[in-house]
gemmi code that builds the backbone of each chain (N, CA, C; Angstrom):
import gemmi

chains = {
    "A": [
        ("MET", (-38.684, 196.155, -26.372), (-38.032, 197.072, -27.294), (-36.661, 197.455, -26.751)),
        ("ALA", (-35.947, 196.460, -26.254), (-34.671, 196.696, -25.594), (-33.635, 197.276, -26.544)),
        ("ASP", (-33.783, 196.985, -27.853), (-32.777, 197.448, -28.795), (-33.078, 198.846, -29.322)),
        ("GLN", (-34.075, 199.500, -28.789), (-34.466, 200.811, -29.300), (-33.539, 201.911, -28.781)),
        ("ARG", (-33.033, 202.706, -29.704), (-32.131, 203.789, -29.347), (-32.941, 204.993, -28.860)),
        ("VAL", (-32.462, 205.674, -27.840), (-33.054, 206.921, -27.383), (-32.083, 208.047, -27.729)),
        ("GLY", (-32.582, 209.103, -28.369), (-31.694, 210.180, -28.800), (-32.224, 211.545, -28.426)),
        ("THR", (-31.502, 212.563, -28.826), (-31.927, 213.939, -28.572), (-32.882, 214.398, -29.664)),
        ("ARG", (-33.549, 215.534, -29.432), (-34.440, 216.097, -30.449), (-33.671, 216.404, -31.730)),
        ("ASP", (-32.449, 216.910, -31.597), (-31.651, 217.234, -32.784), (-31.336, 215.970, -33.589)),
        ("GLU", (-30.986, 214.909, -32.869), (-30.715, 213.647, -33.572), (-31.966, 213.156, -34.291)),
        ("TRP", (-33.093, 213.338, -33.596), (-34.352, 212.906, -34.204), (-34.611, 213.692, -35.493)),
        ("LEU", (-34.379, 215.022, -35.448), (-34.647, 215.851, -36.618), (-33.801, 215.434, -37.821)),
        ("VAL", (-32.549, 215.133, -37.570), (-31.659, 214.704, -38.656), (-32.163, 213.390, -39.259)),
        ("ALA", (-32.481, 212.459, -38.361), (-32.936, 211.142, -38.822), (-34.290, 211.267, -39.532)),
        ("ARG", (-35.143, 212.138, -39.011), (-36.468, 212.307, -39.617), (-36.349, 212.913, -41.009)),
        ("GLU", (-35.455, 213.865, -41.161), (-35.236, 214.500, -42.461), (-34.748, 213.467, -43.489)),
        ("ARG", (-33.848, 212.588, -43.015), (-33.336, 211.537, -43.905), (-34.476, 210.615, -44.325)),
        ("LEU", (-35.303, 210.257, -43.359), (-36.438, 209.375, -43.666), (-37.446, 210.075, -44.569)),
        ("LEU", (-37.621, 211.381, -44.380), (-38.568, 212.131, -45.200), (-38.199, 212.053, -46.678)),
        ("GLN", (-36.907, 212.089, -46.949), (-36.474, 211.978, -48.345), (-36.883, 210.625, -48.923)),
        ("ARG", (-36.736, 209.571, -48.105), (-37.155, 208.232, -48.570), (-38.664, 208.162, -48.760)),
        ("GLU", (-39.395, 208.795, -47.836), (-40.860, 208.807, -47.962), (-41.282, 209.529, -49.238)),
        ("LYS", (-40.583, 210.609, -49.557), (-40.907, 211.328, -50.794), (-40.609, 210.481, -52.026)),
        ("GLU", (-39.498, 209.707, -51.944), (-39.189, 208.775, -53.045), (-40.344, 207.800, -53.242)),
        ("LEU", (-40.838, 207.303, -52.115), (-41.927, 206.320, -52.173), (-43.189, 206.966, -52.757)),
        ("THR", (-43.483, 208.184, -52.357), (-44.658, 208.877, -52.872), (-44.556, 209.041, -54.383)),
        ("ARG", (-43.376, 209.468, -54.830), (-43.199, 209.656, -56.275), (-43.294, 208.330, -57.016)),
        ("LEU", (-42.682, 207.294, -56.439), (-42.751, 205.972, -57.065), (-44.194, 205.472, -57.097)),
        ("SER", (-44.913, 205.749, -56.026), (-46.303, 205.332, -55.947), (-47.142, 206.033, -57.023)),
        ("ASP", (-46.891, 207.316, -57.239), (-47.583, 208.038, -58.311), (-47.252, 207.431, -59.672)),
        ("GLU", (-45.981, 207.095, -59.834), (-45.536, 206.521, -61.102), (-46.222, 205.175, -61.342)),
        ("LEU", (-46.292, 204.353, -60.283), (-46.936, 203.047, -60.419), (-48.429, 203.187, -60.684)),
        ("ALA", (-49.043, 204.205, -60.076), (-50.472, 204.425, -60.327), (-50.687, 204.708, -61.801)),
        ("HIS", (-49.788, 205.485, -62.379), (-49.889, 205.788, -63.806), (-49.700, 204.512, -64.634)),
        ("GLN", (-48.696, 203.715, -64.271), (-48.442, 202.476, -65.015), (-49.600, 201.496, -64.876)),
        ("ARG", (-50.235, 201.522, -63.710), (-51.398, 200.666, -63.482), (-52.491, 201.005, -64.498)),
        ("GLN", (-52.636, 202.293, -64.757), (-53.660, 202.730, -65.702), (-53.285, 202.408, -67.142)),
        ("GLN", (-52.011, 202.088, -67.372), (-51.583, 201.760, -68.736), (-51.687, 200.259, -69.027)),
        ("LEU", (-52.042, 199.445, -68.035), (-52.203, 198.006, -68.289), (-53.255, 197.806, -69.379)),
        ("PRO", (-53.060, 196.780, -70.207), (-54.077, 196.524, -71.236), (-55.405, 196.113, -70.617)),
        ("TRP", (-56.482, 196.523, -71.246), (-57.811, 196.080, -70.820), (-58.079, 194.719, -71.446)),
        ("VAL", (-58.707, 193.844, -70.686), (-59.034, 192.514, -71.199), (-60.552, 192.363, -71.222)),
        ("ARG", (-61.062, 192.136, -72.410), (-62.502, 192.058, -72.601), (-63.087, 190.873, -71.836)),
        ("VAL", (-64.167, 191.097, -71.133), (-64.846, 190.033, -70.390), (-66.103, 189.648, -71.175)),
        ("ASP", (-66.067, 188.504, -71.805), (-67.199, 188.096, -72.637), (-68.156, 187.160, -71.918)),
        ("LYS", (-67.647, 186.509, -70.888), (-68.476, 185.541, -70.183), (-69.615, 186.257, -69.450)),
        ("GLU", (-70.795, 185.658, -69.482), (-71.967, 186.269, -68.839), (-72.088, 185.773, -67.402)),
        ("TYR", (-71.521, 186.519, -66.479), (-71.641, 186.150, -65.074), (-72.988, 186.615, -64.536)),
        ("ARG", (-73.481, 185.898, -63.556), (-74.729, 186.284, -62.892), (-74.463, 186.450, -61.401)),
        ("PHE", (-74.977, 187.514, -60.847), (-74.807, 187.788, -59.420), (-76.164, 187.983, -58.775)),
        ("GLU", (-76.315, 187.447, -57.585), (-77.516, 187.722, -56.809), (-77.264, 188.984, -55.992)),
        ("THR", (-78.128, 189.955, -56.149), (-77.956, 191.227, -55.449), (-79.245, 191.564, -54.709)),
        ("ASP", (-79.206, 192.631, -53.922), (-80.405, 193.071, -53.209), (-81.507, 193.483, -54.191)),
        ("GLU", (-81.136, 193.774, -55.435), (-82.122, 194.198, -56.443), (-82.385, 193.097, -57.459)),
        ("GLY", (-82.049, 191.857, -57.141), (-82.301, 190.754, -58.063), (-81.029, 190.296, -58.756)),
        ("THR", (-81.203, 189.460, -59.782), (-80.062, 188.905, -60.492), (-79.482, 189.940, -61.456)),
        ("HIS", (-78.172, 190.161, -61.349), (-77.517, 191.156, -62.196), (-76.352, 190.549, -62.961)),
        ("THR", (-76.091, 191.115, -64.128), (-74.882, 190.778, -64.870), (-73.726, 191.616, -64.334)),
        ("LEU", (-72.523, 191.310, -64.792), (-71.367, 192.107, -64.382), (-71.551, 193.562, -64.827)),
        ("ALA", (-72.039, 193.758, -66.046), (-72.252, 195.133, -66.545), (-73.262, 195.877, -65.672)),
        ("GLU", (-74.263, 195.155, -65.184), (-75.279, 195.811, -64.351), (-74.736, 196.192, -62.971)),
        ("LEU", (-73.678, 195.493, -62.531), (-73.084, 195.856, -61.241), (-72.487, 197.259, -61.268)),
        ("PHE", (-72.182, 197.770, -62.461), (-71.622, 199.119, -62.560), (-72.623, 200.173, -62.071)),
        ("ASP", (-73.920, 199.829, -62.105), (-74.947, 200.692, -61.529), (-74.915, 202.111, -62.117)),
        ("GLY", (-74.739, 202.185, -63.429), (-74.802, 203.476, -64.098), (-73.484, 204.234, -64.152)),
        ("ARG", (-72.451, 203.697, -63.506), (-71.145, 204.357, -63.549), (-70.240, 203.623, -64.541)),
        ("SER", (-69.086, 204.193, -64.840), (-68.240, 203.577, -65.871), (-67.117, 202.734, -65.283)),
        ("GLN", (-66.914, 202.812, -63.966), (-65.831, 202.044, -63.356), (-66.369, 201.223, -62.178)),
        ("LEU", (-65.809, 200.024, -62.036), (-66.278, 199.108, -60.999), (-65.092, 198.508, -60.253)),
        ("LEU", (-65.141, 198.600, -58.942), (-64.172, 197.897, -58.100), (-64.899, 196.768, -57.387)),
        ("VAL", (-64.346, 195.575, -57.488), (-64.942, 194.419, -56.816), (-63.967, 193.912, -55.764)),
        ("TYR", (-64.395, 193.981, -54.520), (-63.642, 193.366, -53.436), (-64.099, 191.918, -53.325)),
        ("HIS", (-63.159, 191.008, -53.379), (-63.497, 189.598, -53.197), (-63.380, 189.285, -51.707)),
        ("LEU", (-64.509, 189.173, -51.052), (-64.520, 188.830, -49.621), (-64.672, 187.325, -49.493)),
        ("MET", (-63.726, 186.688, -48.823), (-63.764, 185.234, -48.725), (-64.847, 184.800, -47.750)),
        ("PHE", (-65.899, 184.242, -48.320), (-67.073, 183.809, -47.570), (-67.679, 182.688, -48.410)),
        ("GLY", (-67.325, 181.459, -48.082), (-67.732, 180.321, -48.884), (-69.165, 179.904, -48.613)),
        ("PRO", (-69.755, 179.141, -49.523), (-71.145, 178.710, -49.389), (-71.421, 177.965, -48.081)),
        ("ASP", (-70.424, 177.257, -47.548), (-70.633, 176.480, -46.324), (-70.252, 177.232, -45.058)),
        ("ASP", (-69.735, 178.443, -45.205), (-69.308, 179.231, -44.043), (-70.493, 179.979, -43.430)),
        ("GLU", (-70.358, 180.269, -42.145), (-71.373, 181.095, -41.481), (-70.902, 182.534, -41.343)),
        ("ALA", (-69.626, 182.769, -41.601), (-69.064, 184.116, -41.474), (-67.952, 184.290, -42.496)),
        ("ALA", (-67.754, 185.525, -42.935), (-66.642, 185.814, -43.838), (-65.331, 185.719, -43.064)),
        ("CYS", (-64.232, 185.586, -43.757), (-62.948, 185.409, -43.086), (-62.594, 186.673, -42.297)),
        ("PRO", (-61.925, 186.507, -41.167), (-61.622, 187.661, -40.306), (-60.760, 188.712, -41.006)),
        ("GLY", (-59.788, 188.267, -41.801), (-58.924, 189.211, -42.500), (-59.701, 190.059, -43.495)),
        ("CYS", (-60.571, 189.391, -44.270), (-61.406, 190.120, -45.234), (-62.367, 191.061, -44.511)),
        ("SER", (-62.875, 190.611, -43.368), (-63.807, 191.440, -42.605), (-63.101, 192.688, -42.083)),
        ("PHE", (-61.839, 192.532, -41.699), (-61.007, 193.649, -41.264), (-60.907, 194.693, -42.380)),
        ("TYR", (-60.645, 194.230, -43.600), (-60.596, 195.152, -44.744), (-61.965, 195.791, -44.977)),
        ("ALA", (-63.000, 194.963, -44.904), (-64.345, 195.461, -45.210), (-64.777, 196.552, -44.240)),
        ("ASP", (-64.227, 196.518, -43.030), (-64.536, 197.564, -42.054), (-64.146, 198.959, -42.559)),
        ("HIS", (-63.287, 199.017, -43.563), (-62.804, 200.308, -44.050), (-63.622, 200.854, -45.221)),
        ("LEU", (-64.592, 200.108, -45.700), (-65.190, 200.457, -46.994), (-66.285, 201.505, -46.927)),
        ("ASP", (-67.142, 201.444, -45.926), (-68.339, 202.284, -45.945), (-68.020, 203.781, -46.052)),
        ("GLY", (-66.965, 204.208, -45.398), (-66.619, 205.625, -45.448), (-66.216, 206.101, -46.830)),
        ("SER", (-65.715, 205.189, -47.649), (-65.245, 205.558, -48.987), (-66.368, 205.615, -50.011)),
        ("LEU", (-67.469, 204.919, -49.720), (-68.486, 204.699, -50.754), (-68.973, 205.980, -51.408)),
        ("VAL", (-69.401, 206.950, -50.604), (-70.010, 208.154, -51.168), (-69.001, 208.905, -52.024)),
        ("HIS", (-67.744, 208.897, -51.614), (-66.711, 209.616, -52.367), (-66.403, 208.906, -53.684)),
        ("LEU", (-66.326, 207.572, -53.640), (-66.097, 206.806, -54.867), (-67.253, 206.996, -55.841)),
        ("ASN", (-68.471, 206.917, -55.301), (-69.653, 207.032, -56.159), (-69.700, 208.383, -56.863)),
        ("HIS", (-69.192, 209.418, -56.212), (-69.150, 210.742, -56.848), (-67.883, 210.935, -57.661)),
        ("HIS", (-67.167, 209.853, -57.870), (-65.977, 209.888, -58.722), (-66.139, 208.829, -59.813)),
        ("ASP", (-67.391, 208.528, -60.161), (-67.709, 207.594, -61.247), (-67.203, 206.174, -60.967)),
        ("VAL", (-67.149, 205.804, -59.707), (-66.700, 204.458, -59.334), (-67.772, 203.796, -58.468)),
        ("THR", (-68.184, 202.608, -58.875), (-69.052, 201.790, -58.034), (-68.191, 200.736, -57.353)),
        ("LEU", (-68.377, 200.582, -56.056), (-67.646, 199.551, -55.326), (-68.646, 198.524, -54.804)),
        ("VAL", (-68.388, 197.254, -55.080), (-69.206, 196.186, -54.505), (-68.281, 195.111, -53.950)),
        ("CYS", (-68.791, 194.386, -52.999), (-68.107, 193.189, -52.535), (-68.789, 191.977, -53.144)),
        ("ALA", (-68.020, 190.938, -53.393), (-68.563, 189.713, -53.955), (-68.040, 188.529, -53.158)),
        ("SER", (-68.944, 187.602, -52.875), (-68.582, 186.382, -52.163), (-69.349, 185.218, -52.751)),
        ("ARG", (-68.840, 184.019, -52.490), (-69.494, 182.830, -53.021), (-70.621, 182.332, -52.120)),
        ("ALA", (-70.716, 182.859, -50.927), (-71.827, 182.475, -50.047), (-73.147, 182.941, -50.661)),
        ("PRO", (-74.245, 182.226, -50.376), (-75.544, 182.673, -50.885), (-75.963, 183.986, -50.227)),
        ("LEU", (-76.880, 184.686, -50.897), (-77.225, 186.052, -50.486), (-77.799, 186.128, -49.070)),
        ("ASP", (-78.546, 185.104, -48.654), (-79.139, 185.192, -47.309), (-78.057, 185.163, -46.229)),
        ("LYS", (-76.996, 184.396, -46.457), (-75.882, 184.386, -45.499), (-75.137, 185.721, -45.514)),
        ("ILE", (-74.974, 186.257, -46.698), (-74.308, 187.557, -46.834), (-75.089, 188.629, -46.088)),
        ("ARG", (-76.415, 188.635, -46.259), (-77.248, 189.653, -45.609), (-77.167, 189.539, -44.088)),
        ("ALA", (-77.207, 188.307, -43.605), (-77.162, 188.108, -42.154), (-75.827, 188.588, -41.585)),
        ("TYR", (-74.741, 188.290, -42.284), (-73.422, 188.691, -41.789), (-73.236, 190.205, -41.913)),
        ("ARG", (-73.788, 190.772, -42.968), (-73.696, 192.230, -43.130), (-74.426, 192.938, -41.993)),
        ("ARG", (-75.575, 192.401, -41.612), (-76.307, 192.973, -40.464), (-75.468, 192.865, -39.194)),
        ("ARG", (-74.879, 191.694, -38.991), (-74.057, 191.475, -37.799), (-72.912, 192.480, -37.731)),
        ("MET", (-72.288, 192.770, -38.873), (-71.129, 193.659, -38.906), (-71.527, 195.132, -38.995)),
        ("GLY", (-72.784, 195.379, -39.325), (-73.238, 196.768, -39.432), (-72.763, 197.480, -40.688)),
        ("TRP", (-72.482, 196.724, -41.747), (-71.972, 197.316, -42.988), (-73.118, 197.755, -43.888)),
        ("ARG", (-72.833, 198.701, -44.792), (-73.846, 199.200, -45.717), (-73.442, 199.052, -47.176)),
        ("PHE", (-72.194, 198.744, -47.453), (-71.756, 198.663, -48.862), (-72.514, 197.559, -49.605)),
        ("PRO", (-72.677, 197.736, -50.939), (-73.325, 196.681, -51.718), (-72.499, 195.400, -51.705)),
        ("TRP", (-73.160, 194.290, -51.568), (-72.464, 193.005, -51.437), (-73.268, 191.970, -52.206)),
        ("VAL", (-72.671, 191.399, -53.205), (-73.393, 190.479, -54.077), (-72.865, 189.061, -53.900)),
        ("SER", (-73.713, 188.114, -54.274), (-73.331, 186.712, -54.220), (-73.011, 186.215, -55.618)),
        ("SER", (-71.847, 185.572, -55.718), (-71.501, 184.935, -56.994), (-71.780, 183.433, -56.905)),
        ("PHE", (-72.620, 183.062, -55.941), (-72.973, 181.656, -55.720), (-73.430, 181.020, -57.031)),
        ("GLY", (-72.809, 179.899, -57.375), (-73.206, 179.208, -58.590), (-72.574, 179.768, -59.848)),
        ("SER", (-71.815, 180.857, -59.715), (-71.138, 181.387, -60.899), (-69.651, 181.116, -60.780)),
        ("ASP", (-68.938, 181.271, -61.864), (-67.500, 181.016, -61.862), (-66.704, 182.274, -61.564)),
        ("PHE", (-67.399, 183.344, -61.166), (-66.720, 184.643, -61.112), (-65.493, 184.640, -60.221)),
        ("ASN", (-65.629, 184.141, -59.001), (-64.497, 184.201, -58.079), (-63.348, 183.317, -58.536)),
        ("VAL", (-63.699, 182.167, -59.097), (-62.664, 181.275, -59.605), (-61.976, 181.914, -60.800)),
        ("ASP", (-62.782, 182.418, -61.718), (-62.208, 183.038, -62.906), (-61.379, 184.262, -62.539)),
        ("SER", (-61.790, 184.926, -61.479), (-61.050, 186.113, -61.058), (-59.859, 185.749, -60.199)),
        ("ARG", (-59.611, 184.459, -60.061), (-58.476, 183.969, -59.269), (-58.536, 184.503, -57.851)),
        ("SER", (-59.716, 184.499, -57.303), (-59.845, 185.016, -55.946), (-60.140, 183.903, -54.957)),
        ("SER", (-60.164, 182.679, -55.421), (-60.440, 181.575, -54.522), (-59.140, 180.881, -54.126)),
        ("PRO", (-59.074, 180.394, -52.898), (-57.804, 179.873, -52.398), (-57.262, 178.698, -53.194)),
        ("MET", (-58.120, 177.894, -53.776), (-57.637, 176.734, -54.503), (-56.841, 177.133, -55.744)),
        ("THR", (-56.996, 178.347, -56.188), (-56.311, 178.768, -57.404), (-55.028, 179.521, -57.101)),
        ("ARG", (-54.675, 179.609, -55.827), (-53.505, 180.418, -55.495), (-52.249, 179.835, -56.116)),
        ("GLY", (-51.390, 180.711, -56.480), (-50.155, 180.287, -57.109), (-50.254, 180.229, -58.615)),
        ("GLY", (-51.458, 180.321, -59.128), (-51.620, 180.233, -60.565), (-51.255, 181.534, -61.250)),
        ("PRO", (-50.682, 181.432, -62.430), (-50.363, 182.641, -63.174), (-51.571, 183.086, -63.995)),
        ("GLY", (-51.401, 184.102, -64.751), (-52.423, 184.455, -65.734), (-53.330, 185.579, -65.303)),
        ("PRO", (-54.061, 186.106, -66.261), (-54.921, 187.253, -65.999), (-56.155, 186.868, -65.209)),
        ("ALA", (-56.667, 187.799, -64.454), (-57.831, 187.529, -63.619), (-59.106, 187.758, -64.388)),
        ("THR", (-59.270, 187.046, -65.467), (-60.531, 187.211, -66.183), (-61.163, 185.872, -66.423)),
        ("THR", (-61.478, 185.576, -67.626), (-62.346, 184.444, -67.881), (-61.601, 183.191, -68.303)),
        ("SER", (-60.293, 183.264, -68.452), (-59.615, 182.107, -69.017), (-59.183, 181.106, -67.958)),
        ("ALA", (-58.939, 181.588, -66.765), (-58.369, 180.706, -65.756), (-59.463, 179.992, -64.986)),
        ("ARG", (-59.365, 178.700, -64.887), (-60.352, 177.925, -64.135), (-59.652, 177.175, -63.029)),
        ("GLY", (-60.358, 176.922, -61.963), (-59.758, 176.166, -60.878), (-60.831, 175.425, -60.123)),
        ("ALA", (-60.420, 174.559, -59.232), (-61.380, 173.799, -58.444), (-62.084, 174.722, -57.446)),
        ("GLU", (-63.337, 174.501, -57.252), (-64.080, 175.267, -56.260), (-63.645, 174.842, -54.865)),
        ("PRO", (-63.226, 175.753, -54.047), (-62.863, 175.397, -52.686), (-64.120, 175.144, -51.852)),
        ("SER", (-63.972, 174.317, -50.838), (-65.143, 174.015, -50.026), (-65.405, 175.130, -49.025)),
        ("SER", (-64.388, 175.905, -48.750), (-64.553, 176.957, -47.767), (-63.747, 178.169, -48.177)),
        ("GLY", (-64.294, 179.323, -47.882), (-63.565, 180.539, -48.215), (-62.942, 181.161, -47.001)),
        ("SER", (-62.702, 180.382, -45.989), (-62.349, 180.998, -44.713), (-60.869, 180.995, -44.397)),
        ("HIS", (-60.029, 181.108, -45.407), (-58.661, 181.471, -45.048), (-58.169, 182.567, -45.966)),
        ("PRO", (-57.372, 183.459, -45.442), (-57.233, 184.769, -46.055), (-56.461, 184.915, -47.362)),
        ("PRO", (-55.369, 184.229, -47.618), (-54.607, 184.654, -48.783), (-55.344, 184.372, -50.095)),
        ("LEU", (-55.363, 185.333, -50.948), (-56.037, 185.185, -52.229), (-55.041, 185.434, -53.345)),
        ("ARG", (-55.296, 184.845, -54.433), (-54.452, 185.088, -55.595), (-55.270, 185.774, -56.676)),
        ("MET", (-54.788, 186.865, -57.133), (-55.435, 187.527, -58.257), (-54.417, 187.647, -59.376)),
        ("ALA", (-54.840, 188.275, -60.442), (-53.990, 188.350, -61.623), (-52.654, 188.994, -61.311)),
        ("ARG", (-51.628, 188.376, -61.825), (-50.334, 189.053, -61.822), (-50.299, 189.931, -63.060)),
        ("SER", (-49.845, 191.127, -62.880), (-49.838, 192.036, -64.026), (-48.542, 191.888, -64.803)),
    ],
    "B": [
        ("MET", (-58.283, 188.394, -49.165), (-58.727, 189.678, -49.704), (-58.090, 189.919, -51.068)),
        ("ALA", (-58.891, 190.323, -51.986), (-58.384, 190.655, -53.320), (-59.297, 191.710, -53.921)),
        ("LEU", (-58.761, 192.450, -54.834), (-59.519, 193.518, -55.474), (-59.365, 193.408, -56.977)),
        ("SER", (-60.468, 193.570, -57.690), (-60.422, 193.611, -59.146), (-61.072, 194.895, -59.632)),
        ("ALA", (-60.548, 195.428, -60.722), (-61.114, 196.649, -61.304), (-61.590, 196.362, -62.729)),
        ("PHE", (-62.720, 196.971, -63.052), (-63.313, 196.800, -64.378), (-63.743, 198.163, -64.911)),
        ("VAL", (-63.851, 198.236, -66.249), (-64.381, 199.451, -66.860), (-65.460, 199.033, -67.853)),
        ("LEU", (-66.472, 199.886, -67.978), (-67.571, 199.630, -68.910), (-67.509, 200.684, -69.993)),
        ("GLU", (-67.257, 200.244, -71.208), (-67.158, 201.215, -72.299), (-67.858, 200.656, -73.536)),
        ("GLY", (-68.770, 201.435, -74.057), (-69.508, 200.994, -75.233), (-70.257, 199.705, -75.002)),
        ("GLY", (-70.746, 199.510, -73.794), (-71.502, 198.316, -73.474), (-70.651, 197.078, -73.245)),
        ("VAL", (-69.346, 197.234, -73.306), (-68.445, 196.097, -73.105), (-67.705, 196.266, -71.775)),
        ("VAL", (-67.630, 195.160, -71.011), (-66.887, 195.178, -69.756), (-65.457, 194.704, -70.013)),
        ("TYR", (-64.509, 195.439, -69.479), (-63.111, 195.045, -69.546), (-62.557, 194.906, -68.127)),
        ("HIS", (-61.765, 193.871, -67.943), (-61.023, 193.745, -66.696), (-59.731, 194.532, -66.848)),
        ("THR", (-59.395, 195.351, -65.849), (-58.235, 196.234, -66.000), (-57.143, 195.991, -64.962)),
        ("TYR", (-57.511, 195.459, -63.798), (-56.503, 195.354, -62.723), (-56.981, 194.402, -61.650)),
        ("SER", (-56.045, 193.699, -61.040), (-56.340, 192.932, -59.833), (-55.123, 192.951, -58.921)),
        ("CYS", (-55.358, 192.858, -57.641), (-54.259, 192.704, -56.691), (-54.736, 191.798, -55.560)),
        ("TYR", (-53.776, 191.250, -54.815), (-54.092, 190.261, -53.791), (-52.956, 190.202, -52.796)),
        ("ASP", (-53.160, 189.468, -51.741), (-52.133, 189.282, -50.704), (-51.529, 190.629, -50.278)),
        ("ARG", (-50.197, 190.720, -50.230), (-49.557, 191.963, -49.791), (-49.860, 193.133, -50.713)),
        ("GLY", (-50.294, 192.827, -51.924), (-50.649, 193.885, -52.870), (-51.840, 194.703, -52.430)),
        ("THR", (-52.575, 194.209, -51.440), (-53.732, 194.957, -50.946), (-53.406, 195.749, -49.679)),
        ("ASP", (-52.188, 195.628, -49.205), (-51.805, 196.318, -47.956), (-52.204, 197.790, -47.953)),
        ("VAL", (-51.877, 198.466, -49.046), (-52.070, 199.913, -49.075), (-53.553, 200.292, -49.128)),
        ("LEU", (-54.418, 199.316, -49.364), (-55.853, 199.612, -49.398), (-56.435, 199.687, -47.998)),
        ("ASN", (-55.650, 199.267, -47.022), (-56.175, 199.133, -45.669), (-55.622, 200.241, -44.778)),
        ("GLY", (-56.504, 201.169, -44.424), (-56.086, 202.328, -43.638), (-55.493, 201.971, -42.290)),
        ("THR", (-55.971, 200.880, -41.698), (-55.437, 200.488, -40.387), (-53.972, 200.076, -40.491)),
        ("TRP", (-53.640, 199.341, -41.574), (-52.222, 198.983, -41.757), (-51.377, 200.234, -41.869)),
        ("GLN", (-51.866, 201.219, -42.621), (-51.075, 202.433, -42.839), (-50.879, 203.190, -41.526)),
        ("LEU", (-51.917, 203.209, -40.701), (-51.793, 203.871, -39.401), (-50.814, 203.129, -38.502)),
        ("LEU", (-50.932, 201.793, -38.479), (-50.029, 201.006, -37.630), (-48.576, 201.151, -38.067)),
        ("ASP", (-48.377, 201.353, -39.394), (-47.010, 201.538, -39.886), (-46.384, 202.817, -39.347)),
        ("ARG", (-47.194, 203.683, -38.763), (-46.688, 204.946, -38.218), (-46.679, 204.956, -36.688)),
        ("THR", (-46.893, 203.790, -36.115), (-46.801, 203.665, -34.652), (-45.443, 203.050, -34.276)),
        ("PRO", (-44.986, 203.268, -33.062), (-43.663, 202.750, -32.656), (-43.543, 201.230, -32.737)),
        ("LYS", (-44.612, 200.516, -32.493), (-44.505, 199.052, -32.468), (-45.031, 198.386, -33.737)),
        ("GLY", (-45.570, 199.174, -34.646), (-45.923, 198.643, -35.950), (-47.074, 197.666, -35.955)),
        ("ARG", (-47.106, 196.836, -36.982), (-48.238, 195.937, -37.202), (-48.201, 194.713, -36.299)),
        ("VAL", (-47.008, 194.284, -35.944), (-46.870, 192.935, -35.400), (-46.625, 192.911, -33.904)),
        ("ARG", (-45.758, 193.786, -33.422), (-45.228, 193.579, -32.085), (-46.245, 193.796, -30.966)),
        ("ALA", (-47.099, 194.796, -31.120), (-47.995, 195.137, -30.016), (-48.917, 193.993, -29.593)),
        ("PRO", (-49.639, 193.349, -30.540), (-50.544, 192.283, -30.092), (-49.810, 191.140, -29.423)),
        ("ILE", (-48.612, 190.822, -29.913), (-47.861, 189.716, -29.329), (-47.418, 190.086, -27.921)),
        ("GLU", (-46.884, 191.293, -27.784), (-46.409, 191.722, -26.471), (-47.544, 191.852, -25.466)),
        ("ALA", (-48.720, 192.147, -25.973), (-49.863, 192.288, -25.079), (-50.492, 190.936, -24.764)),
        ("GLY", (-49.894, 189.878, -25.303), (-50.408, 188.550, -25.008), (-51.702, 188.211, -25.724)),
        ("THR", (-51.988, 188.941, -26.808), (-53.234, 188.690, -27.538), (-52.949, 188.103, -28.913)),
        ("SER", (-51.847, 187.369, -28.999), (-51.476, 186.834, -30.308), (-52.426, 185.740, -30.772)),
        ("SER", (-53.396, 185.398, -29.945), (-54.348, 184.351, -30.317), (-55.200, 184.771, -31.508)),
        ("GLY", (-55.081, 185.976, -31.927), (-55.809, 186.354, -33.125), (-55.994, 187.848, -33.259)),
        ("TRP", (-55.294, 188.422, -34.198), (-55.492, 189.816, -34.541), (-55.156, 189.966, -35.999)),
        ("PRO", (-55.953, 190.598, -36.804), (-57.237, 191.176, -36.407), (-58.319, 190.122, -36.234)),
        ("ARG", (-59.297, 190.476, -35.459), (-60.488, 189.636, -35.334), (-61.657, 190.351, -35.993)),
        ("ARG", (-62.762, 189.618, -36.116), (-63.986, 190.288, -36.560), (-64.348, 191.344, -35.522)),
        ("ARG", (-64.958, 192.450, -35.989), (-65.109, 193.627, -35.129), (-65.906, 193.364, -33.859)),
        ("ASP", (-66.750, 192.339, -33.864), (-67.533, 192.054, -32.657), (-66.938, 190.902, -31.847)),
        ("GLU", (-65.680, 190.548, -32.156), (-65.058, 189.436, -31.436), (-63.894, 189.889, -30.555)),
        ("TYR", (-63.877, 191.175, -30.247), (-62.858, 191.695, -29.338), (-63.426, 191.835, -27.926)),
        ("ALA", (-64.409, 191.041, -27.617), (-65.219, 191.225, -26.420), (-64.437, 191.634, -25.167)),
        ("GLU", (-63.417, 190.834, -24.817), (-62.726, 191.089, -23.550), (-61.760, 192.267, -23.646)),
        ("ALA", (-61.314, 192.535, -24.872), (-60.264, 193.547, -25.034), (-60.741, 194.937, -24.626)),
        ("GLY", (-61.897, 195.335, -25.174), (-62.463, 196.634, -24.817), (-61.520, 197.794, -25.027)),
        ("THR", (-60.782, 197.757, -26.143), (-59.748, 198.757, -26.354), (-60.214, 199.920, -27.234)),
        ("GLU", (-61.427, 199.825, -27.725), (-61.894, 200.880, -28.625), (-62.053, 202.189, -27.851)),
        ("ASN", (-61.528, 203.247, -28.412), (-61.618, 204.516, -27.705), (-62.505, 205.524, -28.427)),
        ("GLY", (-63.384, 205.018, -29.274), (-64.224, 205.897, -30.086), (-65.422, 206.433, -29.327)),
    ],
}
model = gemmi.Model(1)
for chain_id, residues in chains.items():
    chain = gemmi.Chain(chain_id)
    for i, (resn, *xyz) in enumerate(residues, 1):
        res = gemmi.Residue()
        res.name, res.seqid = resn, gemmi.SeqId(i, " ")
        for name, pos in zip(("N", "CA", "C"), xyz):
            atom = gemmi.Atom()
            atom.name, atom.element = name, gemmi.Element(name[0])
            atom.pos, atom.b_iso = gemmi.Position(*pos), 0.0
            res.add_atom(atom)
        chain.add_residue(res)
    model.add_chain(chain)
structure = gemmi.Structure()
structure.add_model(model)
structure.setup_entities()
């Protein structure tokens, strides 16, 4: 860090105040974008996806688990993999603490991967996670949701219209989802 | 990593939002914390000679032993 400037407390305060104004701009912009995010059009999902869950085979509607909103984390874990990708696992480490708060805010959060359920369960035990995690093995959900690496770069909404080749492995991190 | 959001209304599921790649940065609390450290997201692991892989799976930091929890 040879290029790092060392200054006085007063210099720091001036610089910090300047940065604080930028941080406030970002906060306001972030609030504005959150509002715009909520104004995106809803796209009806007519395709009947099937997921293997700890409670048996479920439809997408059943994944809501009695709530009106659903967040699906696409964890890259392909049918031939023995472990989910390290980057996705890093993100997944943050989920368990949020679950109870989301659930009491009418939001169900689940993770979905293309690996079969027995592999998912074994890896979840290894990582010590508790969040719900379903298998989309044999379904087009991840492909249709543009969450598989083979579909990266593709335009279009992350619903049922976009199809792509099934990747043989889910073990590299960048994913492509719908561009809004 | 990617995230999709759906809503269930009147028995119909609608897709409402998705994000991916850098669009998921803000969902990750560790990134946000690192953004407030002097060396940020990138420099520390490289300078510490651990650029062979970070982040790793939580049980693959065996030799590092840096957890202070």
